[in-house]
C-alpha positions as CSV (number, residue, x, y, z in Angstrom):
1,X,16.2,-16.7,-29.3
2,X,18.6,-15.2,-26.4
3,X,17.6,-14.7,-23.3
4,X,17.5,-11.4,-21.7
5,X,20.1,-10.9,-18.6
6,X,17.8,-10.3,-15.5
7,X,19.1,-7.2,-14.3
8,X,19.4,-6.2,-9.8
9,X,16.1,-4.2,-10.6
10,X,14.1,-7.3,-11.7
11,X,15.2,-9.2,-8.6
12,X,13.3,-9.1,-5.0
13,X,15.4,-7.9,-1.7
14,X,17.1,-11.3,-0.9
15,X,18.0,-12.4,-4.6
16,X,19.5,-9.0,-5.1
17,X,21.5,-9.6,-1.9
18,X,23.0,-12.7,-3.5
19,X,23.7,-11.0,-6.6
20,X,25.7,-8.2,-4.6
21,X,27.4,-10.6,-2.5
22,X,29.8,-11.8,-5.6
23,X,30.8,-8.0,-6.0
24,X,33.4,-6.1,-4.2
25,X,32.0,-3.5,-1.8
26,X,32.7,-0.6,-4.4
27,X,31.2,-2.1,-7.1
28,X,27.8,-3.2,-4.8
29,X,27.8,0.3,-3.8
30,X,27.8,1.4,-7.3
31,X,25.8,-0.9,-8.8
32,X,22.7,0.4,-6.1
33,X,23.4,4.0,-6.2
34,X,22.3,3.2,-10.0
35,X,18.7,1.7,-9.0
36,X,15.6,3.9,-7.5
37,X,16.2,5.2,-3.8
38,X,13.3,3.5,-2.4
39,X,14.5,0.4,-3.7
40,X,18.2,0.4,-2.8
41,X,17.0,1.1,0.6
42,X,15.0,-1.7,1.0
43,X,17.3,-4.1,-0.7
44,X,20.5,-2.4,1.8
45,X,17.4,-3.0,5.1
46,X,17.2,-6.9,3.7
47,X,21.0,-7.5,3.8
48,X,23.0,-8.9,6.7
49,X,24.4,-6.2,9.0
50,X,28.0,-6.9,8.1
51,X,27.5,-6.2,4.4
52,X,25.1,-3.0,4.8
53,X,28.0,-1.6,6.7
54,X,30.6,-2.5,4.5
55,X,28.5,-1.1,1.2
56,X,27.3,2.3,3.0
57,X,30.9,2.7,3.8
58,X,32.3,2.9,0.2
59,X,28.7,4.7,-1.2
60,X,28.8,7.3,-3.9
61,X,28.7,10.9,-3.3
62,X,25.1,12.3,-2.4
63,X,23.4,8.9,-1.2
64,X,22.3,8.8,2.3
65,X,22.2,5.3,3.1
66,X,23.3,5.3,6.6
67,X,20.8,7.8,7.9
68,X,18.0,6.2,5.6
69,X,18.4,3.2,7.5
70,X,17.4,4.8,10.8
71,X,13.9,5.2,9.3
72,X,10.9,2.8,9.0
73,X,10.1,1.1,5.5
74,X,7.4,3.2,3.8
75,X,8.4,6.4,5.7
76,X,10.2,9.3,3.8
77,X,13.4,8.8,5.5
78,X,13.9,5.4,3.6
79,X,14.3,7.9,0.3
80,X,16.8,10.9,1.8
81,X,19.3,11.7,-0.3
82,X,22.5,13.9,1.1
83,X,21.7,17.5,-0.4
84,X,24.8,19.0,-2.6
85,X,24.3,22.7,-1.6
86,X,23.8,23.6,2.2
87,X,25.5,26.6,3.0
88,X,25.7,28.5,6.6
89,X,23.4,31.6,7.0
90,X,25.3,35.0,6.6
91,X,27.4,33.0,3.2
92,X,27.5,35.7,0.1
93,X,26.5,35.0,-3.1
94,X,29.9,35.4,-4.6
95,X,31.3,32.7,-2.1
96,X,28.4,30.2,-2.9
97,X,29.0,30.5,-6.2
98,X,32.6,29.7,-6.3
99,X,31.9,26.6,-4.0
100,X,29.1,25.7,-6.5
101,X,31.8,25.6,-9.3
102,X,32.7,22.3,-8.2
103,X,29.8,21.0,-6.7
104,X,27.6,20.8,-10.0
105,X,30.5,18.8,-11.6
106,X,29.4,16.1,-9.6
107,X,25.9,16.4,-8.4
108,X,22.7,18.0,-9.7
109,X,22.4,21.1,-7.8
110,X,18.4,22.4,-7.7
111,X,17.9,24.2,-4.8
112,X,20.3,25.9,-2.0
113,X,19.8,25.4,1.5
114,X,20.5,27.8,4.2
115,X,21.2,26.4,7.6
116,X,22.0,27.9,11.2
117,X,25.4,26.8,13.3
118,X,22.7,23.7,14.3
119,X,22.1,23.1,11.0
120,X,18.3,24.1,11.5
121,X,16.9,25.2,7.7
122,X,16.1,28.9,7.5
123,X,15.4,29.5,3.9
124,X,15.9,27.9,0.3
125,X,17.9,29.8,-2.5
126,X,16.9,29.0,-6.3
127,X,19.4,29.8,-9.2
128,X,17.2,32.7,-10.2
129,X,17.6,34.7,-7.4
130,X,21.1,34.5,-7.3
131,X,21.6,35.5,-10.8
132,X,20.2,38.4,-10.3
133,X,21.5,39.4,-6.7
134,X,24.5,41.4,-6.2
135,X,27.5,39.4,-5.6
136,X,28.0,41.0,-1.9
137,X,24.7,40.2,-1.1
138,X,24.0,37.1,1.3
139,X,22.4,34.3,1.0
140,X,19.9,35.3,3.9
141,X,19.0,38.3,1.0
142,X,17.4,36.4,-1.7
143,X,16.1,33.2,-0.1
144,X,12.7,32.3,0.9
145,X,12.0,32.0,4.2
146,X,9.9,29.2,6.1
147,X,10.2,26.8,3.6
148,X,7.8,23.8,2.9
149,X,9.8,20.5,4.1
150,X,9.0,17.0,4.6
151,X,9.5,15.0,8.1
152,X,11.6,11.8,7.8
153,X,8.9,9.9,9.9
154,X,6.0,10.7,7.2
155,X,4.5,7.4,5.5
156,X,4.7,8.0,2.0
157,X,0.9,8.7,2.1
158,X,1.4,11.6,3.9
159,X,3.9,12.8,2.3
160,X,1.8,12.3,-1.1
161,X,-0.9,14.5,0.1
162,X,1.1,16.9,1.0
163,X,2.9,17.7,-2.0
164,X,0.7,16.7,-4.4
165,X,-0.1,20.6,-5.1
166,X,3.2,21.8,-5.0
167,X,4.9,19.7,-7.7
168,X,9.1,21.1,-6.2
169,X,11.6,19.0,-8.2
170,X,13.5,18.7,-4.9
171,X,12.1,18.8,-0.9
172,X,14.1,19.3,2.0
173,X,13.5,17.1,4.7
174,X,13.8,18.3,8.4
175,X,13.0,16.7,11.8
176,X,10.4,18.5,13.9
177,X,13.1,20.6,15.3
178,X,14.0,22.2,11.8
179,X,17.3,20.4,11.4
180,X,17.7,19.7,8.0
181,X,18.7,15.7,7.5
182,X,18.6,15.1,3.7
183,X,16.6,16.2,0.5
184,X,14.4,13.8,-1.6
185,X,13.4,14.2,-5.3
186,X,9.7,14.7,-6.3
187,X,10.5,12.3,-8.5
188,X,11.5,9.5,-6.4
189,X,8.4,10.1,-4.3
190,X,6.2,9.4,-7.2
191,X,8.0,6.3,-8.2
192,X,7.8,4.7,-5.1
193,X,4.4,5.8,-4.5
194,X,3.2,4.0,-8.0
195,X,5.3,1.3,-6.5
196,X,3.3,0.8,-3.3
197,X,0.0,1.1,-5.0
198,X,0.8,-1.8,-7.7
199,X,1.6,-3.9,-4.7
200,X,-1.6,-3.6,-3.4
201,X,-3.9,-5.9,-5.9
202,X,-0.8,-8.4,-4.9
203,X,-0.8,-7.9,-1.1
204,X,-4.6,-8.4,-1.0
205,X,-4.4,-12.1,-2.0
206,X,-1.5,-12.8,0.2
207,X,1.3,-12.1,-2.4
208,X,4.6,-10.4,-1.1
209,X,5.5,-6.9,-2.0
210,X,9.0,-7.8,-2.6
211,X,8.1,-11.2,-5.2
212,X,9.4,-10.2,-8.8
213,X,9.0,-12.1,-12.1
214,X,12.8,-13.5,-11.4
215,X,11.8,-14.2,-7.8
216,X,13.2,-18.3,-7.2
217,X,9.9,-20.7,-7.2
218,X,11.0,-21.8,-3.4
219,X,11.3,-18.0,-2.5
220,X,7.6,-17.4,-4.0
221,X,6.3,-20.8,-2.0
222,X,7.7,-19.5,1.2
223,X,6.1,-15.9,0.5
224,X,2.8,-17.2,-0.9
225,X,2.1,-20.3,1.4
226,X,1.6,-19.3,4.6
227,X,-1.4,-16.9,3.5
228,X,-3.0,-20.6,1.6
229,X,-2.7,-22.2,4.5
230,X,-4.6,-19.5,6.5
231,X,-7.4,-19.7,3.6
232,X,-7.4,-23.5,3.6
233,X,-8.5,-22.9,7.5
234,X,-11.0,-20.2,6.4
235,X,-12.5,-22.6,3.7
236,X,-13.1,-25.2,6.6
237,X,-15.0,-22.8,8.5
238,X,-17.4,-22.1,5.7
239,X,-18.0,-25.9,4.8
240,X,-18.6,-26.0,8.3
241,X,-21.6,-23.9,8.4
242,X,-22.9,-26.0,5.8
243,X,-22.3,-29.2,7.6
244,X,-24.4,-27.9,10.6
245,X,-27.1,-27.9,7.6
246,X,-26.5,-31.1,6.1
247,X,-29.9,-32.5,7.0
248,X,-31.7,-29.9,5.4
249,X,-29.5,-30.2,2.3
250,X,-30.7,-33.9,2.2
251,X,-34.1,-33.0,2.6
252,X,-34.2,-30.2,-0.3
253,X,-31.3,-30.5,-2.6
254,X,-32.2,-27.6,-4.9
255,X,-30.6,-25.3,-1.8
256,X,-27.5,-26.4,-3.2
257,X,-27.9,-24.8,-6.5
258,X,-28.2,-20.9,-5.0
259,X,-25.0,-21.6,-2.4
260,X,-22.7,-20.6,-4.7
261,X,-25.1,-17.6,-6.2
262,X,-25.3,-16.2,-2.4
263,X,-21.6,-16.6,-1.5
264,X,-20.4,-14.8,-4.9
265,X,-23.0,-12.1,-5.1
266,X,-22.4,-11.1,-1.2
267,X,-18.5,-11.7,-1.7
268,X,-18.2,-9.5,-4.8
269,X,-20.1,-6.5,-3.2
270,X,-17.8,-6.8,-0.2
271,X,-14.9,-6.8,-2.4
272,X,-16.3,-3.7,-4.1
273,X,-16.2,-1.7,-0.5
274,X,-12.9,-3.4,0.3
275,X,-11.8,-1.6,-2.7
276,X,-13.1,2.0,-2.2
277,X,-11.8,1.6,1.6
278,X,-8.7,0.6,0.5
279,X,-8.2,3.5,-1.9
280,X,-9.4,6.1,0.6
281,X,-6.9,5.3,3.0
282,X,-4.1,5.2,0.2
283,X,-6.0,8.9,-0.9
284,X,-5.9,9.9,3.2
285,X,-9.8,10.6,2.8
286,X,-10.5,8.1,5.4
287,X,-8.8,10.7,7.8
288,X,-11.3,12.9,6.9
289,X,-14.7,10.5,7.2
290,X,-16.6,9.0,10.3
291,X,-15.9,5.5,10.3
292,X,-19.7,4.8,11.2
293,X,-20.9,7.2,8.4
294,X,-18.6,5.2,5.9
295,X,-20.3,1.6,7.1
296,X,-23.6,3.3,7.3
297,X,-23.1,4.2,3.3
298,X,-21.6,0.9,2.6
299,X,-24.4,-1.1,4.2
300,X,-27.1,0.7,3.1
301,X,-25.4,0.3,-0.6
302,X,-25.6,-3.4,0.3
303,X,-29.3,-3.4,1.2
304,X,-30.4,-1.6,-1.7
305,X,-28.4,-4.2,-4.0
306,X,-29.3,-7.5,-1.8
307,X,-33.0,-6.5,-2.6
308,X,-32.7,-6.2,-6.0
309,X,-30.5,-9.1,-6.9
310,X,-32.3,-10.8,-4.1
311,X,-36.0,-10.5,-5.9
312,X,-34.3,-11.7,-9.1
313,X,-32.5,-14.8,-7.5
314,X,-36.0,-15.8,-5.2
315,X,-37.6,-15.5,-8.8
316,X,-35.3,-17.8,-10.0
317,X,-35.6,-19.7,-7.1
318,X,-39.4,-19.9,-7.0
319,X,-39.1,-21.2,-11.1
320,X,-36.7,-23.8,-10.2
321,X,-38.5,-25.4,-7.3
322,X,-41.8,-24.9,-9.1
323,X,-40.8,-27.0,-12.2
324,X,-39.3,-29.7,-10.1
325,X,-42.2,-30.2,-8.0
326,X,-40.7,-29.3,-4.2
327,X,-43.1,-28.2,-1.8
328,X,-43.4,-24.3,-0.6
329,X,-41.6,-22.9,-3.7
330,X,-42.5,-19.4,-2.4
331,X,-40.9,-19.5,1.2
332,X,-37.8,-20.9,-0.6
333,X,-38.0,-18.1,-2.9
334,X,-38.3,-15.6,0.2
335,X,-35.8,-17.3,2.0
336,X,-33.4,-16.7,-0.8
337,X,-34.2,-13.1,-1.3
338,X,-34.3,-12.4,2.6
339,X,-30.9,-14.6,2.9
340,X,-29.3,-12.4,-0.1
341,X,-30.3,-9.1,1.2
342,X,-28.4,-9.4,4.7
343,X,-26.1,-10.9,3.2
344,X,-25.1,-7.9,1.0
345,X,-25.8,-5.5,3.9
346,X,-23.9,-7.3,6.0
347,X,-20.7,-7.6,3.2
348,X,-20.8,-4.1,2.4
349,X,-20.3,-3.5,6.4
350,X,-17.1,-6.3,6.7
351,X,-15.8,-4.6,3.3
352,X,-15.0,-1.3,5.1
353,X,-14.6,-2.6,8.4
354,X,-11.7,-5.2,7.9
355,X,-8.7,-2.9,6.4
356,X,-9.8,-0.7,9.2
357,X,-9.6,-3.4,11.9
358,X,-6.2,-4.7,10.1
359,X,-4.8,-0.9,10.5
360,X,-6.0,-0.7,14.0
361,X,-4.0,-3.8,15.2
362,X,-0.8,-2.7,13.5
363,X,-0.8,-4.7,10.1
364,X,-0.9,-3.7,6.0
365,X,-4.7,-2.7,5.5
366,X,-4.1,-4.6,2.0
367,X,-2.5,-7.7,3.2
368,X,-4.9,-10.4,2.5
369,X,-7.9,-8.6,3.3
370,X,-9.7,-10.6,0.7
371,X,-9.0,-13.4,2.4
372,X,-11.0,-12.4,5.4
373,X,-13.6,-10.9,3.7
374,X,-14.4,-14.3,1.3
375,X,-14.7,-16.4,4.5
376,X,-17.0,-13.7,6.2
377,X,-19.1,-13.4,3.2
378,X,-19.5,-17.4,2.8
379,X,-20.0,-17.3,6.5
380,X,-22.7,-14.7,6.1
381,X,-24.3,-16.0,3.2
382,X,-24.9,-19.5,3.5
383,X,-25.2,-19.6,7.4
384,X,-28.1,-17.3,7.0
385,X,-29.6,-19.0,3.8
386,X,-29.5,-22.6,5.0
387,X,-31.1,-21.3,8.5
388,X,-33.8,-19.3,6.6
389,X,-34.7,-22.5,5.0
390,X,-34.8,-24.5,7.8
391,X,-36.5,-22.2,9.9
392,X,-39.4,-21.6,7.3
393,X,-39.5,-24.7,5.3
394,X,-38.6,-27.9,7.7
């Protein structure tokens, strides 16, 4: 069987940089130009400055990598392209058409952007308007005034919220003062957002967004292992809670059977709240919803689910304890039901608060959220259960 070659787009940023080092700057620039704009910008950002400057210096026409690097990762600015057809206010339709004859042989032109002497965007012209316009008319006569534009500092989530009902093939990108700095293709926006969403599932368990199937195992280890160390620490925290009640477990061994039941149920319920909250962040819904209301809703959902599942788990505890001749099966059943109810309540609230807390601390809300949530739910469920059993039975 012939092994398929690994292309540049299949590599993470460091792997792609290593591959590009073997090429001359012109060939490296050509290879990057064939990639999605956002991916090329990420690879350039991960490069040493000297190599990046060499490649940007010979970048093909239409690329705007130099300006793109001025903006943070995850912003619209990282997707900038150089607009192919920018004309000064007052340009006649005839002059614009003559100039476009050469431009369209090199670049695809969707809209013409009309700017003033300070490069501030005044309007946008579509080819249809030029087709029916008099050759002596100016672009100002046929342009769309006050056109919609994106700002380079906008995050992808903010940009997608703005363009989701517009569906233009190309969007101008301007600074706050209206100065045109580039353009972004609608297809590129949606491709980048799709990639970011696909990376969220891995981020929640400590897998870096950059990691690909072809990433060498040594680099994968470096990406993943720090989060596993954090997870190990949090597991020891949960184990420490169980250790506090070792005497209770020695006297009532059946309690150990129900520890994973409570931890698993509370953890799953918290994960549901976490998934809904991160989805709300991605779609921008959380900005329109009170955090207090969200926490109350998820807490109420946890309480109701906890009561139902707690009643079933309590019945199972009563049956097991009675069949084994353990004293006070009713109290043990009540301890299970109360612990399940309280744990699910707290897990629901934690599931919506953890990503919000990470965001306010300046971290990616999806990054290893499940690790923090799992620790919290384990401590809640096991601590409350063993504490209630100790207080009610012993």
